[in-house]
MIDOSE-1310 file (N, C-alpha, C; in nm, 2 decimals, decimal comma, always signed):
residues 281
mhhp	+3,04/+0,63/+0,10/+2,93/+0,69/+0,08/+2,93/+0,85/+0,12; +2,87/+0,97/-0,01/+2,91/+1,07/+0,03/+2,82/+1,15/+0,10; +2,82/+1,22/+0,20/+2,69/+1,32/+0,20/+2,70/+1,49/+0,16; +2,58/+1,53/+0,18/+2,58/+1,61/+0,06/+2,56/+1,76/+0,08
arhw	+2,59/+1,86/-0,07/+2,59/+1,94/-0,10/+2,43/+2,01/-0,08; +2,39/+2,12/-0,06/+2,26/+2,12/-0,05/+2,23/+2,19/-0,18; +2,32/+2,19/-0,24/+2,23/+2,36/-0,39/+2,25/+2,25/-0,51; +2,31/+2,15/-0,54/+2,27/+2,10/-0,65/+2,13/+2,07/-0,75
llsi	+2,13/+2,12/-0,83/+2,00/+2,14/-0,85/+1,94/+2,05/-0,89; +1,79/+2,06/-0,81/+1,71/+1,93/-0,82/+1,67/+1,92/-1,02; +1,67/+1,99/-1,08/+1,61/+1,95/-1,24/+1,71/+1,88/-1,30; +1,85/+1,87/-1,22/+1,96/+1,75/-1,27/+1,93/+1,63/-1,22
alpf	+1,86/+1,65/-1,10/+1,84/+1,50/-1,01/+1,72/+1,42/-1,07; +1,65/+1,50/-1,07/+1,51/+1,41/-1,08/+1,46/+1,41/-1,21; +1,51/+1,45/-1,35/+1,50/+1,36/-1,45/+1,54/+1,26/-1,43; +1,64/+1,16/-1,36/+1,65/+1,03/-1,35/+1,56/+0,94/-1,26
lafs	+1,52/+0,99/-1,22/+1,45/+0,97/-1,10/+1,21/+0,94/-1,14; +1,26/+0,94/-1,32/+1,17/+0,98/-1,39/+1,09/+0,88/-1,45; +0,86/+0,32/-0,77/+0,94/+0,30/-0,64/+0,87/+0,16/-0,61; +0,94/+0,08/-0,57/+0,84/-0,07/-0,52/+0,99/-0,08/-0,41
tvaa	+0,93/-0,03/-0,32/+1,02/-0,02/-0,19/+0,98/-0,14/-0,12; +0,83/-0,11/-0,07/+0,78/-0,17/+0,02/+0,72/-0,34/-0,03; +0,69/-0,31/-0,16/+0,69/-0,42/-0,28/+0,81/-0,55/-0,26; +0,93/-0,46/-0,29/+1,01/-0,53/-0,32/+1,12/-0,58/-0,23
ggqi	+1,11/-0,57/-0,11/+1,23/-0,56/-0,03/+1,29/-0,48/+0,07; +1,24/-0,34/+0,02/+1,34/-0,26/+0,08/+1,45/-0,22/+0,01; +1,53/-0,10/+0,02/+1,63/-0,05/-0,08/+1,80/-0,07/+0,00; +1,74/-0,07/+0,15/+1,88/-0,08/+0,23/+1,88/-0,21/+0,29
glsg	+1,83/-0,34/+0,21/+1,83/-0,46/+0,26/+1,81/-0,49/+0,38; +1,78/-0,46/+0,47/+1,77/-0,51/+0,61/+1,59/-0,59/+0,60; +1,59/-0,70/+0,67/+1,53/-0,76/+0,68/+1,32/-0,78/+0,77; +1,37/-0,68/+0,81/+1,31/-0,66/+0,92/+1,33/-0,59/+1,04
sadh	+1,25/-0,60/+1,14/+1,28/-0,47/+1,27/+1,36/-0,56/+1,36; +1,40/-0,71/+1,34/+1,55/-0,68/+1,46/+1,61/-0,71/+1,37; +1,68/-0,65/+1,20/+1,76/-0,60/+1,16/+1,80/-0,47/+1,21; +1,65/-0,38/+1,19/+1,70/-0,22/+1,22/+1,71/-0,23/+1,40
erwv	+1,68/-0,31/+1,46/+1,71/-0,24/+1,61/+1,83/-0,31/+1,65; +1,89/-0,41/+1,58/+2,02/-0,47/+1,57/+2,09/-0,33/+1,55; +2,11/-0,29/+1,46/+2,18/-0,17/+1,40/+2,19/-0,01/+1,45; +2,07/+0,01/+1,51/+2,01/+0,09/+1,58/+2,12/+0,09/+1,72
sflq	+2,14/-0,02/+1,81/+2,19/-0,03/+1,87/+2,35/-0,06/+1,88; +2,42/-0,10/+1,74/+2,55/-0,13/+1,71/+2,55/+0,04/+1,74; +2,48/+0,14/+1,67/+2,55/+0,30/+1,64/+2,52/+0,38/+1,75; +2,42/+0,31/+1,86/+2,42/+0,35/+2,02/+2,52/+0,34/+2,09
taki	+2,59/+0,19/+2,05/+2,68/+0,19/+2,18/+2,78/+0,07/+2,13; +2,85/+0,11/+2,00/+2,98/+0,06/+1,91/+3,09/+0,09/+1,98; +3,23/+0,08/+2,00/+3,30/+0,20/+2,05/+3,37/+0,25/+1,91; +3,39/+0,38/+1,98/+3,45/+0,48/+1,82/+3,61/+0,49/+1,87
gest	+3,66/+0,47/+1,76/+3,74/+0,50/+1,69/+3,81/+0,58/+1,63; +3,89/+0,60/+1,50/+3,92/+0,72/+1,47/+3,80/+0,78/+1,43; +3,82/+0,89/+1,44/+3,72/+1,04/+1,38/+3,74/+1,12/+1,29; +3,69/+1,16/+1,18/+3,74/+1,27/+1,07/+3,63/+1,36/+1,05
qmgg	+3,66/+1,48/+1,12/+3,52/+1,59/+1,04/+3,58/+1,61/+0,94; +3,44/+1,56/+0,82/+3,43/+1,60/+0,69/+3,37/+1,79/+0,66; +3,44/+1,82/+0,57/+3,41/+2,02/+0,52/+3,43/+1,99/+0,36; +3,41/+2,13/+0,32/+3,40/+2,16/+0,20/+3,22/+2,14/+0,16
adav	+3,17/+2,16/-0,01/+3,07/+2,13/-0,06/+3,00/+2,05/-0,02; +3,06/+1,92/-0,02/+3,01/+1,85/+0,01/+2,95/+1,78/+0,13; +2,98/+1,87/+0,23/+2,94/+1,86/+0,37/+2,96/+2,00/+0,43; +2,87/+2,03/+0,41/+2,78/+2,16/+0,47/+2,71/+2,15/+0,60
tnpw	+2,70/+2,06/+0,63/+2,68/+2,04/+0,81/+2,78/+2,01/+0,90; +2,94/+2,03/+0,82/+3,05/+1,95/+0,88/+3,00/+1,87/+0,98; +2,98/+1,74/+0,94/+2,98/+1,59/+1,03/+3,08/+1,55/+1,03; +3,08/+1,45/+1,12/+3,17/+1,33/+1,16/+3,16/+1,19/+1,12
klal	+3,31/+1,15/+1,06/+3,27/+1,02/+1,00/+3,37/+0,95/+1,11; +3,28/+0,86/+1,21/+3,35/+0,78/+1,31/+3,36/+0,62/+1,26; +3,45/+0,57/+1,28/+3,51/+0,45/+1,27/+3,45/+0,34/+1,40; +3,33/+0,22/+1,39/+3,28/+0,20/+1,50/+3,29/+0,05/+1,47
skdg	+3,31/-0,03/+1,61/+3,33/-0,12/+1,59/+3,23/-0,22/+1,76; +3,22/-0,32/+1,70/+3,18/-0,43/+1,82/+3,11/-0,55/+1,79; +3,14/-0,62/+1,88/+3,14/-0,76/+1,90/+3,20/-0,84/+1,74; +3,33/-0,81/+1,68/+3,38/-0,83/+1,55/+3,31/-0,75/+1,46
vsrf	+3,19/-0,67/+1,47/+3,17/-0,58/+1,33/+3,24/-0,44/+1,35; +3,28/-0,40/+1,20/+3,31/-0,30/+1,19/+3,29/-0,19/+1,06; +3,18/-0,08/+1,11/+3,12/-0,03/+1,00/+3,14/+0,14/+1,05; +3,14/+0,23/+0,96/+3,15/+0,39/+1,00/+3,02/+0,43/+1,02
glwk	+2,99/+0,51/+1,06/+2,89/+0,60/+1,10/+2,93/+0,74/+1,08; +2,79/+0,84/+1,02/+2,82/+0,96/+0,98/+2,77/+1,08/+1,16; +2,85/+1,15/+1,18/+2,78/+1,18/+1,31/+2,71/+1,33/+1,31; +2,64/+1,42/+1,30/+2,60/+1,54/+1,29/+2,52/+1,64/+1,40
dids	+2,58/+1,71/+1,44/+2,47/+1,79/+1,57/+2,44/+1,91/+1,55; +2,41/+1,92/+1,42/+2,40/+2,08/+1,38/+2,20/+2,08/+1,44; +2,19/+2,23/+1,48/+2,13/+2,26/+1,52/+2,06/+2,41/+1,55; +1,99/+2,44/+1,43/+2,01/+2,55/+1,39/+1,89/+2,57/+1,33
iedk	+1,82/+2,77/+1,34/+1,71/+2,78/+1,31/+1,75/+2,94/+1,23; +1,88/+2,92/+1,18/+1,89/+3,05/+1,11/+1,82/+3,00/+0,93; +1,74/+3,11/+0,90/+1,74/+3,06/+0,74/+1,59/+3,01/+0,75; +1,66/+2,85/+0,82/+1,50/+2,77/+0,79/+1,57/+2,65/+0,88
pdrw	+1,50/+2,60/+0,95/+1,51/+2,52/+1,06/+1,63/+2,38/+1,02; +1,67/+2,39/+1,07/+1,82/+2,24/+1,02/+1,85/+2,21/+1,16; +1,81/+2,07/+1,18/+1,79/+2,00/+1,31/+1,85/+1,87/+1,31; +1,95/+1,80/+1,37/+1,97/+1,66/+1,41/+1,91/+1,55/+1,40
rydv	+1,78/+1,60/+1,51/+1,70/+1,55/+1,52/+1,59/+1,50/+1,41; +1,62/+1,59/+1,32/+1,51/+1,50/+1,19/+1,56/+1,41/+1,12; +1,67/+1,39/+1,10/+1,76/+1,28/+1,09/+1,73/+1,13/+1,13; +1,70/+1,16/+1,25/+1,67/+1,04/+1,33/+1,52/+1,05/+1,29
aayr	+1,43/+1,14/+1,28/+1,26/+1,12/+1,30/+1,25/+1,07/+1,16; +1,34/+1,12/+1,05/+1,29/+1,06/+0,92/+1,33/+0,93/+0,92; +1,42/+0,83/+0,97/+1,49/+0,72/+0,96/+1,35/+0,64/+1,03; +1,27/+0,69/+1,21/+1,17/+0,65/+1,17/+1,07/+0,66/+1,16
idvl	+1,02/+0,74/+1,08/+0,90/+0,73/+1,00/+0,93/+0,66/+0,83; +1,00/+0,68/+0,84/+1,06/+0,55/+0,70/+1,03/+0,38/+0,77; +1,11/+0,36/+0,93/+1,04/+0,26/+0,94/+0,89/+0,20/+0,99; +0,82/+0,27/+1,02/+0,69/+0,33/+1,02/+0,64/+0,29/+0,89
lgld	+0,65/+0,30/+0,80/+0,60/+0,30/+0,64/+0,65/+0,17/+0,56; +0,75/+0,11/+0,64/+0,81/+0,02/+0,60/+0,94/+0,01/+0,45; +0,96/+0,13/+0,43/+1,03/+0,20/+0,35/+1,15/+0,12/+0,26; +1,22/+0,11/+0,40/+1,38/+0,08/+0,42/+1,46/+0,14/+0,32
mvpp	+1,45/+0,25/+0,35/+1,44/+0,39/+0,22/+1,59/+0,47/+0,30; +1,57/+0,51/+0,40/+1,64/+0,60/+0,50/+1,75/+0,49/+0,59; +1,94/+0,47/+0,55/+1,96/+0,40/+0,68/+1,98/+0,45/+0,78; +2,00/+0,30/+0,89/+1,98/+0,31/+1,01/+2,03/+0,46/+1,11
taer	+1,91/+0,53/+1,17/+2,01/+0,62/+1,23/+1,93/+0,62/+1,35; +2,04/+0,71/+1,48/+2,00/+0,71/+1,63/+2,07/+0,81/+1,70; +2,05/+0,83/+1,78/+2,09/+0,97/+1,89/+2,20/+0,88/+1,94; +2,33/+1,01/+1,92/+2,42/+0,96/+2,01/+2,54/+1,10/+2,07
rfqg	+2,56/+1,09/+2,19/+2,66/+1,20/+2,25/+2,79/+1,12/+2,14; +2,84/+1,26/+2,15/+3,01/+1,27/+2,09/+3,08/+1,40/+2,14; +3,13/+1,37/+2,14/+3,21/+1,51/+2,26/+3,17/+1,57/+2,30; +3,08/+1,47/+2,42/+2,99/+1,53/+2,50/+2,88/+1,61/+2,46
rpgs	+2,85/+1,61/+2,30/+2,69/+1,69/+2,24/+2,66/+1,59/+2,20; +2,51/+1,61/+2,20/+2,38/+1,55/+2,16/+2,40/+1,51/+2,01; +2,38/+1,42/+1,94/+2,36/+1,49/+1,76/+2,27/+1,32/+1,74; +2,27/+1,31/+1,60/+2,23/+1,20/+1,49/+2,32/+1,12/+1,49
iqlw	+2,33/+0,99/+1,47/+2,43/+0,86/+1,38/+2,38/+0,80/+1,30; +2,44/+0,81/+1,15/+2,37/+0,72/+1,08/+2,44/+0,62/+1,02; +2,43/+0,50/+1,02/+2,50/+0,43/+0,94/+2,56/+0,44/+0,76; +2,67/+0,45/+0,74/+2,77/+0,46/+0,62/+2,77/+0,33/+0,54
mdgt	+2,66/+0,40/+0,43/+2,60/+0,28/+0,33/+2,78/+0,27/+0,24; +2,87/+0,17/+0,27/+2,97/+0,09/+0,21/+2,88/+0,05/+0,05; +2,95/+0,09/-0,07/+2,92/+0,02/-0,13/+2,87/+0,07/-0,26; +2,83/+0,26/-0,22/+2,73/+0,34/-0,26/+2,79/+0,45/-0,35
etlk	+2,70/+0,53/-0,40/+2,77/+0,68/-0,42/+2,64/+0,76/-0,46; +2,69/+0,84/-0,46/+2,59/+1,00/-0,48/+2,54/+0,95/-0,62; +2,41/+1,01/-0,64/+2,37/+1,00/-0,84/+2,45/+1,14/-0,89; +2,50/+1,23/-0,79/+2,55/+1,36/-0,83/+2,66/+1,27/-0,91
artg	+2,74/+1,20/-0,85/+2,88/+1,15/-0,87/+2,86/+1,06/-0,97; +2,75/+0,97/-0,99/+2,72/+0,86/-1,05/+2,71/+0,94/-1,18; +2,61/+1,02/-1,20/+2,56/+1,11/-1,35/+2,70/+1,18/-1,40; +2,76/+1,22/-1,29/+2,88/+1,28/-1,32/+2,98/+1,25/-1,41
rgag	+3,00/+1,14/-1,34/+3,09/+1,05/-1,41/+3,06/+0,98/-1,58; +2,91/+1,04/-1,65/+2,84/+0,93/-1,75/+2,84/+0,80/-1,72; +2,77/+0,75/-1,57/+2,76/+0,65/-1,57/+2,60/+0,61/-1,52; +2,53/+0,56/-1,59/+2,36/+0,50/-1,59/+2,35/+0,47/-1,46
ipga	+2,21/+0,45/-1,45/+2,14/+0,37/-1,33/+2,12/+0,22/-1,33; +2,20/+0,10/-1,27/+2,15/+0,03/-1,28/+2,02/-0,03/-1,29; +1,97/-0,08/-1,40/+1,84/-0,13/-1,39/+1,73/-0,02/-1,38; +1,76/+0,08/-1,48/+1,68/+0,23/-1,50/+1,59/+0,16/-1,59
gedw	+1,48/+0,24/-1,53/+1,36/+0,25/-1,64/+1,23/+0,24/-1,53; +1,13/+0,15/-1,55/+1,04/+0,21/-1,47/+1,07/+0,13/-1,34; +1,12/+0,04/-1,31/+1,15/+0,01/-1,11/+1,19/+0,16/-1,10; +1,32/+0,22/-1,18/+1,34/+0,33/-1,07/+1,26/+0,49/-1,08
nrka	+1,18/+0,48/-1,22/+1,06/+0,56/-1,15/+0,96/+0,54/-1,06; +0,93/+0,41/-1,02/+0,88/+0,38/-0,90/+0,92/+0,41/-0,79; +1,08/+0,38/-0,78/+1,13/+0,44/-0,67/+1,13/+0,59/-0,67; +1,16/+0,65/-0,76/+1,14/+0,82/-0,76/+0,98/+0,89/-0,70
yvqr	+0,85/+0,77/-0,70/+0,77/+0,79/-0,70/+0,74/+0,79/-0,54; +0,79/+0,73/-0,52/+0,79/+0,67/-0,34/+0,91/+0,81/-0,24; +0,97/+0,83/-0,33/+1,09/+0,92/-0,29/+1,02/+1,03/-0,27; +0,93/+1,10/-0,39/+0,88/+1,22/-0,40/+0,77/+1,22/-0,28
afds	+0,69/+1,11/-0,27/+0,55/+1,09/-0,17/+0,65/+1,13/-0,02; +0,76/+1,05/+0,00/+0,83/+1,00/+0,14/+0,85/+1,19/+0,16; +0,93/+1,22/+0,05/+0,97/+1,38/+0,08/+0,85/+1,46/+0,10; +0,75/+1,43/+0,04/+0,63/+1,52/+0,05/+0,55/+1,51/+0,20
lian	+0,59/+1,40/+0,23/+0,52/+1,38/+0,41/+0,61/+1,42/+0,45; +0,76/+1,48/+0,45/+0,85/+1,47/+0,60/+0,86/+1,65/+0,54; +0,81/+1,69/+0,43/+0,78/+1,82/+0,40/+0,97/+1,84/+0,39; +1,05/+1,77/+0,30/+1,20/+1,81/+0,27/+1,20/+1,82/+0,13
ddrn	+1,20/+1,99/+0,12/+1,25/+2,03/-0,03/+1,38/+2,04/-0,05; +1,48/+1,95/+0,03/+1,62/+1,99/+0,01/+1,65/+1,89/-0,06; +1,57/+1,79/-0,13/+1,65/+1,65/-0,20/+1,67/+1,68/-0,33; +1,85/+1,69/-0,36/+1,92/+1,70/-0,44/+2,02/+1,56/-0,50
anni	+2,05/+1,58/-0,58/+2,13/+1,46/-0,65/+2,24/+1,41/-0,55; +2,28/+1,47/-0,44/+2,40/+1,43/-0,32/+2,34/+1,42/-0,26; +2,22/+1,36/-0,20/+2,18/+1,32/-0,12/+2,07/+1,22/-0,16; +2,09/+1,11/-0,23/+2,02/+1,02/-0,32/+2,17/+0,92/-0,31
lvda	+2,20/+0,79/-0,24/+2,26/+0,72/-0,30/+2,22/+0,60/-0,38; +2,32/+0,58/-0,51/+2,28/+0,39/-0,55/+2,37/+0,35/-0,57; +2,33/+0,18/-0,51/+2,45/+0,10/-0,56/+2,46/+0,06/-0,70; +2,50/-0,06/-0,63/+2,51/-0,15/-0,79/+2,41/-0,19/-0,84
egrm	+2,37/-0,22/-0,75/+2,24/-0,27/-0,83/+2,08/-0,18/-0,86; +2,12/-0,06/-0,80/+2,03/+0,01/-0,86/+1,93/+0,06/-0,73; +1,99/-0,01/-0,61/+1,91/+0,03/-0,50/+1,92/+0,22/-0,48; +1,81/+0,27/-0,45/+1,81/+0,40/-0,44/+1,79/+0,43/-0,21
mlid	+1,86/+0,52/-0,22/+1,92/+0,54/-0,08/+1,85/+0,68/-0,02; +1,80/+0,76/+0,04/+1,75/+0,85/+0,12/+1,83/+0,92/+0,22; +1,96/+1,01/+0,24/+2,01/+1,03/+0,33/+2,01/+1,23/+0,35; +2,03/+1,29/+0,47/+2,01/+1,39/+0,48/+1,93/+1,45/+0,48
hsra	+1,83/+1,47/+0,58/+1,70/+1,52/+0,65/+1,63/+1,62/+0,74; +1,79/+1,64/+0,77/+1,80/+1,80/+0,91/+1,72/+1,87/+0,83; +1,67/+1,90/+0,74/+1,58/+2,10/+0,70/+1,44/+1,97/+0,67; +1,43/+1,90/+0,75/+1,26/+1,81/+0,67/+1,15/+1,90/+0,81
frta	+1,06/+1,86/+0,80/+0,96/+1,88/+0,91/+0,92/+1,99/+1,00; +0,89/+2,09/+0,82/+0,85/+2,21/+0,85/+0,72/+2,21/+0,88; +0,69/+2,35/+0,97/+0,53/+2,36/+1,01/+0,51/+2,47/+0,98; +0,57/+2,60/+0,93/+0,53/+2,71/+0,89/+0,46/+2,73/+0,74
kphs	+0,39/+2,78/+0,68/+0,35/+2,78/+0,53/+0,48/+2,85/+0,47; +0,45/+2,76/+0,35/+0,37/+2,73/+0,27/+0,39/+2,57/+0,28; +0,47/+2,50/+0,37/+0,49/+2,37/+0,41/+0,35/+2,29/+0,49; +0,29/+2,36/+0,53/+0,17/+2,36/+0,62/+0,05/+2,27/+0,51
erlv	+0,04/+2,38/+0,42/-0,08/+2,38/+0,32/-0,02/+2,34/+0,18; +0,09/+2,31/+0,16/+0,11/+2,25/+0,04/+0,26/+2,17/+0,04; +0,27/+2,03/-0,08/+0,27/+1,93/-0,05/+0,42/+1,98/-0,14; +0,55/+1,89/-0,11/+0,68/+1,96/-0,17/+0,66/+1,92/-0,35
fgaa	+0,61/+1,76/-0,35/+0,62/+1,75/-0,46/+0,47/+1,68/-0,51; +0,45/+1,63/-0,64/+0,29/+1,64/-0,64/+0,25/+1,70/-0,74; +0,14/+1,68/-0,81/+0,02/+1,80/-0,90/+0,02/+1,94/-0,87; +0,06/+2,00/-0,71/+0,02/+2,12/-0,70/+0,15/+2,13/-0,64
glmr	+0,24/+2,05/-0,66/+0,41/+2,07/-0,53/+0,45/+2,19/-0,59; +0,54/+2,22/-0,42/+0,60/+2,36/-0,44/+0,72/+2,34/-0,55; +0,83/+2,23/-0,56/+0,90/+2,20/-0,69/+0,88/+2,17/-0,80; +0,91/+2,25/-0,89/+0,82/+2,18/-1,05/+0,99/+2,17/-1,11
npdg	+0,95/+2,13/-1,23/+1,05/+2,16/-1,35/+1,08/+2,23/-1,40; +1,19/+2,26/-1,51/+1,21/+2,42/-1,56/+1,07/+2,44/-1,61; +1,04/+2,40/-1,65/+0,94/+2,46/-1,76/+0,82/+2,44/-1,68; +0,78/+2,42/-1,50/+0,69/+2,45/-1,44/+0,55/+2,31/-1,46
spyp	+0,63/+2,20/-1,52/+0,57/+2,11/-1,48/+0,58/+2,06/-1,34; +0,50/+1,97/-1,31/+0,52/+1,89/-1,19/+0,59/+1,78/-1,16; +0,64/+1,75/-1,08/+0,72/+1,62/-1,03/+0,62/+1,53/-0,92; +0,57/+1,46/-1,04/+0,45/+1,37/-0,98/+0,48/+1,23/-0,90
flkl	+0,39/+1,16/-0,87/+0,42/+1,04/-0,77/+0,27/+0,95/-0,87; +0,28/+0,92/-0,91/+0,20/+0,88/-1,03/+0,16/+0,73/-0,99; +0,28/+0,60/-0,96/+0,22/+0,45/-0,93/+0,28/+0,49/-0,81; +0,23/+0,40/-0,67/+0,28/+0,36/-0,53/+0,21/+0,19/-0,53
praf	+0,30/+0,19/-0,43/+0,26/+0,06/-0,37/+0,19/+0,03/-0,28; +0,06/-0,03/-0,27/-0,08/-0,06/-0,17/-0,02/-0,05/-0,07; +0,10/-0,12/-0,03/+0,13/-0,19/+0,11/+0,16/-0,03/+0,18; +0,25/+0,07/+0,08/+0,28/+0,18/+0,11/+0,18/+0,30/+0,14
vdrl	+0,10/+0,30/+0,12/-0,09/+0,35/+0,10/-0,11/+0,27/+0,25; -0,14/+0,21/+0,23/-0,18/+0,13/+0,36/-0,11/+0,22/+0,46; +0,00/+0,15/+0,46/+0,02/+0,23/+0,60/+0,05/+0,35/+0,59; +0,05/+0,40/+0,50/+0,05/+0,59/+0,55/-0,15/+0,61/+0,55
kald	-0,22/+0,57/+0,53/-0,37/+0,58/+0,59/-0,38/+0,52/+0,73; -0,26/+0,44/+0,81/-0,28/+0,39/+0,90/-0,21/+0,46/+1,03; -0,17/+0,57/+0,98/-0,09/+0,69/+1,08/-0,12/+0,75/+1,12; -0,15/+0,74/+1,31/-0,23/+0,86/+1,37/-0,14/+0,93/+1,47
aktv	-0,17/+1,01/+1,57/-0,05/+1,05/+1,59/+0,00/+1,05/+1,73; -0,11/+0,87/+1,78/-0,06/+0,86/+1,86/+0,07/+0,72/+1,81; +0,05/+0,68/+1,71/+0,14/+0,56/+1,65/+0,28/+0,66/+1,60; +0,25/+0,78/+1,55/+0,39/+0,87/+1,52/+0,46/+0,90/+1,61
kagv	+0,38/+0,98/+1,75/+0,43/+0,99/+1,85/+0,55/+0,87/+1,94; +0,46/+0,75/+1,92/+0,50/+0,65/+1,95/+0,63/+0,57/+1,88; +0,62/+0,61/+1,73/+0,76/+0,57/+1,65/+0,85/+0,67/+1,62; +0,87/+0,77/+1,65/+0,95/+0,87/+1,66/+1,05/+0,88/+1,77
kgal	+0,96/+0,85/+1,89/+1,03/+0,85/+2,03/+1,06/+0,98/+2,03; +1,01/+1,06/+2,07/+1,05/+1,21/+2,12/+1,15/+1,31/+1,95; +1,15/+1,23/+1,86/+1,24/+1,33/+1,78/+1,20/+1,44/+1,69; +1,00/+1,39/+1,72/+0,91/+1,54/+1,66/+0,85/+1,62/+1,80
tgke	+0,78/+1,74/+1,76/+0,75/+1,78/+1,88/+0,62/+1,74/+1,87; +0,46/+1,83/+1,94/+0,34/+1,72/+1,87/+0,32/+1,83/+1,74; +0,35/+1,93/+1,71/+0,30/+2,05/+1,64/+0,33/+1,98/+1,52; +0,47/+1,92/+1,49/+0,60/+1,85/+1,40/+0,49/+1,77/+1,35
ievl	+0,43/+1,63/+1,41/+0,38/+1,55/+1,44/+0,19/+1,61/+1,38; +0,14/+1,70/+1,44/+0,00/+1,75/+1,37/+0,01/+1,76/+1,22; +0,10/+1,86/+1,18/+0,14/+1,93/+1,04/+0,17/+1,79/+0,96; +0,25/+1,71/+0,97/+0,30/+1,60/+0,94/+0,15/+1,50/+0,85
lhrr	+0,06/+1,51/+0,96/-0,03/+1,44/+0,95/-0,11/+1,48/+0,88; -0,13/+1,64/+0,85/-0,21/+1,70/+0,77/-0,14/+1,71/+0,63; -0,03/+1,68/+0,61/+0,03/+1,66/+0,46/+0,01/+1,52/+0,41; +0,02/+1,42/+0,48/-0,03/+1,28/+0,47/-0,19/+1,27/+0,42
dlil	-0,26/+1,36/+0,46/-0,39/+1,35/+0,44/-0,43/+1,43/+0,23; -0,32/+1,52/+0,26/-0,29/+1,59/+0,12/-0,21/+1,48/+0,05; -0,16/+1,39/+0,06/-0,11/+1,27/+0,01/-0,23/+1,23/-0,04; -0,33/+1,18/+0,05/-0,42/+1,03/-0,01/-0,50/+1,12/-0,06
eeie	-0,53/+1,27/-0,08/-0,65/+1,32/-0,17/-0,57/+1,28/-0,27; -0,48/+1,37/-0,29/-0,38/+1,30/-0,44/-0,40/+1,20/-0,46; -0,38/+1,11/-0,43/-0,37/+0,97/-0,47/-0,51/+0,97/-0,50; -0,59/+0,97/-0,42/-0,77/+0,92/-0,43/-0,76/+1,02/-0,59
alvr	-0,73/+1,12/-0,58/-0,76/+1,19/-0,70/-0,71/+1,10/-0,85; -0,59/+1,05/-0,85/-0,52/+0,97/-0,90/-0,62/+0,84/-1,01; -0,64/+0,75/-0,91/-0,74/+0,67/-0,85/-0,84/+0,69/-0,94; -0,96/+0,79/-0,94/-1,03/+0,82/-1,00/-1,06/+0,85/-1,17
ekge	-0,92/+0,93/-1,17/-0,86/+0,97/-1,34/-0,83/+0,85/-1,39; -0,73/+0,76/-1,35/-0,67/+0,63/-1,41/-0,70/+0,51/-1,35; -0,79/+0,49/-1,27/-0,85/+0,35/-1,24/-0,73/+0,33/-1,13; -0,78/+0,25/-1,05/-0,69/+0,18/-0,96/-0,58/+0,13/-0,96
aevl	-0,54/+0,06/-1,08/-0,51/-0,06/-1,08/-0,36/+0,00/-1,15; -0,43/+0,10/-1,22/-0,30/+0,21/-1,27/-0,20/+0,31/-1,19; -0,23/+0,30/-1,10/-0,21/+0,38/-0,99/-0,11/+0,31/-0,89; -0,20/+0,19/-0,79/-0,17/+0,10/-0,74/-0,11/-0,04/-0,76
y	+0,01/-0,07/-0,69/+0,04/-0,18/-0,73/+0,08/-0,30/-0,61
């Protein structure tokens, strides 16, 4: 797995994203809460062996790749401790929050992520997804997306709705992972969860989204799983606060829920225009 350079053009990435997570058993492949809890515990308690700091254009937050082992299980984890407010907030805790929001929504798109200290510093550690490559790497060598078509388009719509919810305008072809079965996995969310304008008033994607195609047209989320929409509707401040376990402030939760309302309004408008059967599945 490779983690992201931030400035790969979105206009290059998203035509390939042009989802069926909740309804299709997820993208990471975890079977339920027990699997998530097991991997989070592994990330927090596994013995750390070899450690390598990553750098260069594809690792601008200079994370560490850590070899982890516990009870006969060996995997890698990606640890980062960035906590900056220069330019715009870039915080490791947002990676933890994005994973926990993913779990609340039942998406199974964000790899298990937990808080863990390394070298005496707090940070986030995310399970390294073996057998994947970035969308940038895959398309750069001319490889297609396995199962590309309507199924991939649906994944893209859920990705856009999720990124709109968490105010992540940093999505690009280098922080979307793809495996041999065409599953989509989303990494690097340390620049999400904005609370200031325009992210407090507008969505990143959608009909009036901040991100646009080069020709000015929007990146829509046209079809979404009913189960995902139902879980969006069920979110409230108490549920989100309990779910993120301190990874977000009260203000960040408040603004997230306002963006949730904007997403639901857009979905309702699509249903009125196209009919429920054309929008929800």
